[in-house]
Backbone as CSV, one residue per row, in Angstrom:
resi,resn,N_x,N_y,N_z,CA_x,CA_y,CA_z,C_x,C_y,C_z
1,MET,-7.769,-10.272,10.890,-8.444,-9.641,9.765,-9.676,-10.487,9.447
2,SER,-10.822,-9.871,9.448,-12.040,-10.588,9.086,-12.017,-10.836,7.578
3,THR,-13.134,-11.218,7.009,-13.133,-11.418,5.560,-12.680,-10.123,4.900
4,LEU,-11.973,-10.240,3.803,-11.384,-9.048,3.186,-12.396,-7.970,2.828
5,PRO,-13.506,-8.294,2.151,-14.438,-7.200,1.843,-14.935,-6.491,3.105
6,GLU,-15.224,-7.264,4.153,-15.705,-6.668,5.399,-14.617,-5.799,6.044
7,PHE,-13.396,-6.284,6.079,-12.276,-5.542,6.652,-12.080,-4.209,5.942
8,PHE,-12.208,-4.211,4.613,-11.951,-3.003,3.827,-13.171,-2.092,3.676
9,THR,-14.342,-2.504,4.120,-15.538,-1.678,4.015,-15.595,-0.734,5.220
10,ARG,-14.571,0.080,5.316,-14.410,1.062,6.391,-13.603,2.235,5.839
11,PRO,-13.523,3.324,6.582,-12.681,4.434,6.128,-11.218,4.003,5.999
12,ALA,-10.541,4.504,4.986,-9.137,4.162,4.750,-8.263,4.508,5.949
13,VAL,-8.584,5.593,6.646,-7.784,5.996,7.797,-7.919,5.006,8.959
14,ALA,-8.981,4.211,8.985,-9.121,3.145,9.993,-8.407,1.872,9.542
15,VAL,-8.433,1.605,8.252,-7.816,0.388,7.703,-6.288,0.486,7.693
16,ALA,-5.762,1.641,7.290,-4.313,1.805,7.070,-3.448,1.374,8.257
17,PRO,-3.737,1.804,9.493,-2.866,1.376,10.597,-3.000,-0.114,10.913
18,GLU,-4.152,-0.687,10.626,-4.351,-2.113,10.908,-3.654,-3.015,9.895
19,LEU,-3.201,-2.447,8.782,-2.429,-3.222,7.808,-0.962,-3.344,8.213
20,ILE,-0.498,-2.484,9.120,0.890,-2.577,9.586,1.057,-3.933,10.286
21,GLY,2.046,-4.683,9.840,2.297,-6.005,10.414,1.662,-7.148,9.655
22,ALA,0.802,-6.832,8.676,0.167,-7.887,7.862,1.166,-8.410,6.832
23,ALA,1.007,-9.665,6.470,1.850,-10.277,5.440,1.185,-10.088,4.085
24,LEU,1.957,-9.614,3.116,1.457,-9.405,1.757,2.370,-10.131,0.780
25,ARG,1.755,-10.968,-0.052,2.482,-11.623,-1.135,1.730,-11.380,-2.430
26,VAL,2.499,-11.206,-3.497,1.955,-11.129,-4.850,2.711,-12.178,-5.650
27,GLY,2.017,-13.236,-6.053,2.671,-14.320,-6.754,3.752,-14.985,-5.926
28,GLY,3.559,-15.057,-4.615,4.508,-15.693,-3.712,5.650,-14.808,-3.263
29,VAL,5.743,-13.602,-3.795,6.818,-12.663,-3.455,6.249,-11.590,-2.540
30,GLY,6.937,-11.278,-1.437,6.413,-10.223,-0.578,7.081,-10.130,0.764
31,GLY,6.325,-9.583,1.721,6.864,-9.378,3.051,5.818,-8.826,3.997
32,ILE,6.299,-8.185,5.039,5.444,-7.628,6.088,5.251,-6.139,5.818
33,ILE,4.016,-5.706,5.799,3.708,-4.291,5.553,4.217,-3.451,6.728
34,VAL,5.046,-2.444,6.423,5.612,-1.577,7.464,5.253,-0.106,7.289
35,GLU,4.608,0.237,6.161,4.270,1.646,5.933,3.079,1.757,4.996
36,THR,2.097,2.555,5.404,0.892,2.779,4.599,0.528,4.262,4.650
37,GLU,-0.326,4.678,3.709,-0.923,6.013,3.747,-2.391,5.899,3.365
38,ALA,-3.222,6.638,4.058,-4.661,6.626,3.800,-5.058,7.814,2.921
39,TYR,-6.011,7.569,2.019,-6.579,8.604,1.149,-8.087,8.441,1.125
40,ALA,-8.806,9.530,1.428,-10.263,9.506,1.520,-10.902,10.205,0.329
41,ARG,-12.185,9.962,0.124,-12.933,10.536,-1.001,-12.916,12.059,-0.990
42,ASP,-12.996,12.661,0.208,-13.041,14.120,0.324,-11.662,14.736,0.590
43,ASP,-10.628,13.981,0.354,-9.245,14.387,0.600,-8.670,15.002,-0.676
44,PRO,-8.270,16.273,-0.662,-7.761,16.904,-1.881,-6.495,16.247,-2.445
45,ALA,-5.806,15.431,-1.660,-4.615,14.728,-2.150,-4.982,13.391,-2.810
46,SER,-6.236,12.997,-2.717,-6.667,11.703,-3.255,-6.969,11.776,-4.743
47,HIS,-6.676,10.714,-5.451,-7.003,10.635,-6.884,-8.507,10.694,-7.122
48,SER,-9.298,10.386,-6.119,-10.754,10.357,-6.279,-11.424,11.695,-5.966
49,PHE,-10.680,12.669,-5.524,-11.248,13.925,-5.050,-12.156,14.596,-6.071
50,ARG,-11.795,14.539,-7.347,-12.592,15.204,-8.396,-13.580,14.253,-9.077
51,GLY,-13.737,13.062,-8.527,-14.693,12.124,-9.092,-14.036,10.980,-9.848
52,GLU,-14.876,10.093,-10.326,-14.409,8.889,-11.008,-13.902,9.201,-12.417
53,THR,-12.778,8.581,-12.749,-12.197,8.668,-14.093,-11.797,7.253,-14.519
54,ARG,-11.356,7.114,-15.739,-10.883,5.806,-16.196,-9.692,5.347,-15.341
55,ARG,-8.806,6.285,-15.025,-7.608,5.946,-14.245,-7.940,5.458,-12.841
56,ASN,-8.874,6.127,-12.156,-9.148,5.799,-10.753,-10.395,4.932,-10.547
57,ARG,-10.935,4.376,-11.615,-12.181,3.603,-11.538,-12.164,2.548,-10.430
58,ALA,-11.039,1.878,-10.246,-10.966,0.825,-9.217,-11.220,1.376,-7.812
59,MET,-10.899,2.667,-7.581,-11.143,3.261,-6.257,-12.636,3.343,-5.939
60,PHE,-13.456,3.321,-6.966,-14.898,3.411,-6.771,-15.559,2.031,-6.866
61,GLY,-14.734,1.015,-7.017,-15.224,-0.353,-7.106,-15.361,-0.980,-5.730
62,PRO,-15.471,-2.297,-5.703,-15.690,-2.975,-4.427,-14.496,-2.886,-3.484
63,PRO,-14.770,-2.783,-2.188,-13.699,-2.810,-1.196,-12.946,-4.144,-1.276
64,GLY,-11.672,-4.100,-0.878,-10.877,-5.319,-0.880,-10.312,-5.665,-2.244
65,HIS,-10.165,-4.672,-3.095,-9.577,-4.862,-4.421,-8.370,-3.929,-4.569
66,ALA,-7.543,-4.213,-5.550,-6.350,-3.398,-5.798,-6.692,-2.205,-6.681
67,TYR,-6.066,-1.098,-6.382,-6.063,0.072,-7.258,-4.591,0.309,-7.595
68,VAL,-4.241,0.141,-8.853,-2.858,0.296,-9.304,-2.811,1.443,-10.300
69,TYR,-1.885,2.354,-10.095,-1.739,3.483,-11.025,-0.260,3.748,-11.274
70,LEU,0.007,4.450,-12.362,1.362,4.827,-12.725,1.647,6.222,-12.173
71,SER,2.693,6.330,-11.377,3.064,7.597,-10.755,4.166,8.277,-11.566
72,HIS,3.927,9.518,-11.953,4.899,10.323,-12.701,5.375,9.623,-13.970
73,GLY,4.545,8.757,-14.522,4.891,8.051,-15.747,6.010,7.046,-15.593
74,LEU,6.383,6.722,-14.341,7.539,5.857,-14.096,7.268,4.617,-13.262
75,HIS,6.541,4.775,-12.170,6.433,3.713,-11.170,4.975,3.328,-10.905
76,TRP,4.717,2.038,-10.866,3.398,1.551,-10.475,3.279,1.664,-8.960
77,CYS,2.086,1.971,-8.485,1.814,2.071,-7.052,0.610,1.197,-6.721
78,LEU,0.725,0.449,-5.620,-0.314,-0.477,-5.185,-1.107,0.120,-4.033
79,ASN,-2.422,0.145,-4.202,-3.349,0.639,-3.184,-4.403,-0.426,-2.929
80,PHE,-4.964,-0.405,-1.734,-6.062,-1.297,-1.378,-7.326,-0.451,-1.233
81,VAL,-8.362,-0.781,-1.995,-9.614,-0.020,-1.995,-10.388,-0.284,-0.709
82,CYS,-10.885,0.815,-0.128,-11.717,0.740,1.084,-13.131,1.196,0.697
83,LEU,-13.730,2.120,1.447,-15.034,2.666,1.063,-14.902,3.324,-0.311
84,PRO,-16.002,3.463,-1.071,-15.913,4.051,-2.414,-15.146,5.375,-2.423
85,GLY,-14.163,5.453,-3.321,-13.364,6.656,-3.462,-12.230,6.777,-2.458
86,SER,-12.002,5.736,-1.668,-10.907,5.784,-0.696,-10.021,4.556,-0.843
87,ALA,-8.760,4.723,-0.456,-7.819,3.612,-0.583,-6.629,3.824,0.337
88,VAL,-5.885,2.738,0.532,-4.653,2.765,1.318,-3.497,2.467,0.377
89,LEU,-2.551,3.393,0.307,-1.334,3.194,-0.467,-0.374,2.345,0.355
90,ILE,0.135,1.281,-0.242,1.126,0.444,0.428,2.490,1.045,0.075
91,ARG,3.111,1.704,1.052,4.356,2.445,0.808,5.607,1.598,0.972
92,ALA,5.604,0.624,1.876,6.808,-0.171,2.101,6.483,-1.484,2.794
93,ILE,7.303,-2.481,2.482,7.235,-3.760,3.187,8.644,-4.161,3.604
94,GLU,8.714,-5.010,4.600,9.970,-5.655,4.973,10.028,-6.958,4.193
95,PRO,10.950,-7.096,3.240,10.992,-8.302,2.393,11.181,-9.578,3.211
96,ARG,10.410,-10.611,2.869,10.506,-11.903,3.559,10.504,-13.077,2.596
97,TRP,9.690,-13.002,1.535,9.508,-14.141,0.639,9.860,-13.743,-0.788
98,GLY,10.628,-14.589,-1.454,11.005,-14.308,-2.834,12.041,-13.212,-2.958
99,ILE,12.920,-13.100,-1.979,13.902,-12.012,-1.966,14.826,-12.080,-3.185
100,ASP,15.229,-13.270,-3.600,16.086,-13.372,-4.786,15.375,-12.817,-6.019
101,ARG,14.086,-13.106,-6.132,13.303,-12.580,-7.260,13.225,-11.051,-7.188
102,MET,13.026,-10.523,-5.971,12.987,-9.070,-5.786,14.307,-8.440,-6.200
103,LYS,15.408,-9.033,-5.767,16.732,-8.502,-6.111,16.931,-8.494,-7.624
104,GLU,16.474,-9.540,-8.269,16.588,-9.631,-9.735,15.765,-8.532,-10.405
105,ARG,14.534,-8.356,-9.958,13.657,-7.344,-10.550,14.178,-5.928,-10.322
106,ARG,14.768,-5.705,-9.154,15.235,-4.358,-8.805,16.670,-4.101,-9.244
107,GLY,17.443,-5.167,-9.492,18.828,-4.992,-9.902,19.721,-4.487,-8.789
108,LEU,19.407,-4.846,-7.557,20.235,-4.483,-6.409,20.117,-5.532,-5.325
109,SER,20.984,-5.460,-4.326,20.985,-6.529,-3.327,20.654,-6.083,-1.910
110,ASP,20.679,-4.787,-1.617,20.407,-4.315,-0.265,18.933,-4.527,0.070
111,PRO,18.639,-5.442,1.000,17.237,-5.729,1.326,16.461,-4.503,1.803
112,ARG,17.153,-3.540,2.414,16.461,-2.345,2.911,15.946,-1.466,1.788
113,LEU,16.506,-1.590,0.594,16.086,-0.753,-0.524,15.176,-1.472,-1.517
114,LEU,14.913,-2.737,-1.301,14.098,-3.498,-2.251,12.666,-2.978,-2.333
115,CYS,12.060,-2.702,-1.187,10.631,-2.362,-1.150,10.359,-1.123,-0.308
116,ALA,11.334,-0.231,-0.182,11.202,0.986,0.617,10.717,2.121,-0.275
117,GLY,9.428,2.173,-0.474,8.794,3.166,-1.335,7.820,2.463,-2.257
118,PRO,6.714,3.125,-2.598,5.681,2.448,-3.388,6.140,1.989,-4.765
119,GLY,6.980,2.755,-5.440,7.483,2.344,-6.753,8.435,1.177,-6.651
120,ARG,9.331,1.230,-5.695,10.276,0.131,-5.469,9.535,-1.149,-5.112
121,LEU,8.574,-1.016,-4.200,7.777,-2.155,-3.768,7.090,-2.813,-4.962
122,SER,6.447,-2.028,-5.790,5.727,-2.578,-6.943,6.676,-3.243,-7.927
123,GLN,7.818,-2.638,-8.177,8.787,-3.248,-9.083,9.287,-4.573,-8.510
124,ALA,9.651,-4.592,-7.238,10.174,-5.799,-6.605,9.149,-6.921,-6.566
125,MET,7.875,-6.562,-6.386,6.822,-7.572,-6.258,6.140,-7.903,-7.584
126,GLY,6.522,-7.223,-8.657,5.932,-7.500,-9.961,4.531,-6.945,-10.133
127,VAL,4.230,-5.844,-9.449,2.911,-5.202,-9.541,2.906,-4.264,-10.745
128,ASP,1.858,-4.382,-11.563,1.659,-3.459,-12.680,0.167,-3.313,-12.936
129,ILE,-0.185,-2.629,-13.994,-1.586,-2.291,-14.285,-2.466,-3.528,-14.464
130,THR,-1.893,-4.666,-14.776,-2.711,-5.879,-14.947,-3.399,-6.287,-13.654
131,LEU,-2.923,-5.785,-12.505,-3.530,-6.120,-11.215,-4.583,-5.108,-10.772
132,ASP,-4.752,-4.024,-11.527,-5.743,-3.006,-11.181,-7.141,-3.624,-11.153
133,GLY,-7.843,-3.439,-10.051,-9.204,-3.952,-9.907,-9.293,-5.398,-9.461
134,GLN,-8.167,-6.070,-9.288,-8.175,-7.483,-8.889,-8.488,-7.617,-7.397
135,ALA,-9.190,-8.681,-7.035,-9.542,-8.948,-5.637,-8.301,-9.307,-4.835
136,LEU,-8.164,-8.722,-3.652,-7.017,-8.987,-2.792,-7.086,-10.365,-2.146
137,GLY,-8.253,-10.984,-2.175,-8.428,-12.299,-1.566,-8.252,-13.443,-2.546
138,ALA,-7.738,-13.162,-3.730,-7.567,-14.199,-4.758,-6.179,-14.072,-5.377
139,PRO,-5.648,-15.179,-5.902,-4.330,-15.116,-6.550,-4.321,-14.044,-7.632
140,PRO,-3.198,-13.352,-7.770,-1.894,-13.648,-7.184,-1.685,-13.056,-5.799
141,PHE,-2.717,-12.407,-5.228,-2.577,-11.773,-3.917,-2.771,-12.766,-2.786
142,GLU,-2.021,-12.528,-1.721,-2.229,-13.223,-0.454,-1.988,-12.182,0.631
143,LEU,-2.997,-11.929,1.436,-2.926,-10.934,2.498,-3.388,-11.597,3.786
144,VAL,-2.489,-11.629,4.781,-2.782,-12.302,6.051,-2.461,-11.350,7.196
145,ALA,-3.396,-11.211,8.120,-3.198,-10.334,9.276,-2.035,-10.825,10.122
146,GLY,-1.375,-9.898,10.805,-0.326,-10.252,11.749,-0.929,-10.965,12.944
147,ALA,-0.100,-11.676,13.676,-0.564,-12.428,14.840,-1.178,-11.520,15.894
148,GLU,-0.656,-10.301,16.001,-1.190,-9.322,16.949,-1.018,-7.927,16.360
149,ALA,-1.692,-6.967,16.944,-1.589,-5.592,16.447,-0.146,-5.117,16.550
150,ALA,0.383,-4.594,15.465,1.765,-4.118,15.435,1.831,-2.684,15.935
151,PRO,2.837,-2.354,16.742,2.974,-0.964,17.180,3.330,-0.076,15.990
152,PHE,2.673,1.066,15.912,2.884,1.970,14.778,2.906,3.409,15.248
153,THR,3.388,4.267,14.373,3.374,5.705,14.592,2.593,6.344,13.452
154,ALA,1.740,7.297,13.775,1.015,8.061,12.763,1.768,9.375,12.549
155,CYS,1.934,9.749,11.292,2.652,10.982,10.979,2.105,11.561,9.673
156,ARG,2.700,12.653,9.218,2.261,13.298,7.985,2.612,12.463,6.767
157,ARG,1.721,12.505,5.782,1.988,11.827,4.515,3.132,12.531,3.794
158,ILE,3.759,11.806,2.871,4.894,12.369,2.142,4.657,12.234,0.641
159,GLY,5.378,13.051,-0.123,5.288,12.970,-1.574,4.030,13.582,-2.165
160,ILE,3.340,14.405,-1.391,2.126,15.070,-1.871,2.250,16.567,-1.612
161,SER,1.378,17.353,-2.248,1.414,18.802,-2.048,0.136,19.351,-1.428
162,LYS,-0.910,18.524,-1.307,-2.176,18.960,-0.721,-2.465,18.139,0.531
163,ALA,-3.140,18.757,1.491,-3.524,18.088,2.739,-2.323,17.415,3.405
164,VAL,-1.191,18.092,3.367,0.047,17.522,3.901,0.059,17.414,5.424
165,ASP,-0.801,18.145,6.097,-0.803,18.117,7.562,-1.576,16.952,8.164
166,LEU,-2.324,16.229,7.353,-3.071,15.091,7.888,-2.110,13.990,8.317
167,PRO,-2.253,13.485,9.538,-1.361,12.417,10.019,-1.848,11.040,9.557
168,TRP,-1.903,10.855,8.255,-2.461,9.631,7.686,-1.405,8.705,7.094
169,ARG,-0.167,8.893,7.471,0.903,7.943,7.138,1.152,7.129,8.398
170,PHE,1.188,5.812,8.246,1.358,4.922,9.386,2.586,4.057,9.157
171,VAL,3.473,4.031,10.144,4.730,3.300,10.003,4.949,2.369,11.196
172,ALA,5.521,1.212,10.921,5.871,0.273,11.984,6.994,0.878,12.810
173,ARG,6.805,0.943,14.107,7.834,1.514,14.983,9.121,0.711,14.885
174,GLY,10.219,1.429,14.694,11.529,0.801,14.681,11.904,0.094,13.390
175,SER,11.059,0.157,12.369,11.378,-0.539,11.124,12.528,0.146,10.385
176,ARG,13.414,-0.663,9.838,14.523,-0.171,9.019,14.156,-0.168,7.539
177,PHE,12.914,-0.515,7.213,12.514,-0.718,5.827,11.554,0.350,5.311
178,LEU,11.452,1.473,5.992,10.546,2.552,5.602,11.052,3.274,4.359
179,SER,10.120,3.912,3.634,10.518,4.687,2.464,11.282,5.940,2.855
180,ARG,10.958,6.480,4.002,11.620,7.670,4.539,11.441,7.658,6.051
181,ALA,12.472,8.082,6.757,12.398,8.132,8.220,11.279,9.073,8.664
182,VAL,10.785,8.843,9.848,9.746,9.698,10.430,10.403,10.941,11.002
183,SER,9.882,12.108,10.611,10.406,13.381,11.125,9.942,13.586,12.551
184,ALA,10.787,14.218,13.318,10.442,14.497,14.720,9.484,15.649,14.835
């Protein structure tokens, strides 16, 4: 991964698969990214599709920053800003660091369920609105590329009702930590 702003100053659909296998920590808690989804400015499923609002302002800010939003009034979701109006949703990680803290935050012990889904991931890692707009290259974030490109599969995004046919969900092949299995 080159410098973070440079890495993220590209289309989200190019960035999303390259995040598979990267190490992500928030305040020392985290793991290996195993599932992402890309959202573009002209994508009807994207929060930025209708333009900038107070809620999505971070998506129009500098690349390499966090966009955090509340989903369905219940769960915080962590995204990485790419080109203006585009971002990558971090859907799942394989827990590696701070697992006891994750278990405490989530109130469960099965490692496969700690961070399998964007809401679970954010709860386990302590992500909330205070991180919206924060630089990914500065504390509490730590993002490090994997040693080599991780094998991944591209498939349809999930949990949306528009542009569902776009194969912009990227998953680590063989991972047991995905939010949902890949459909055949």
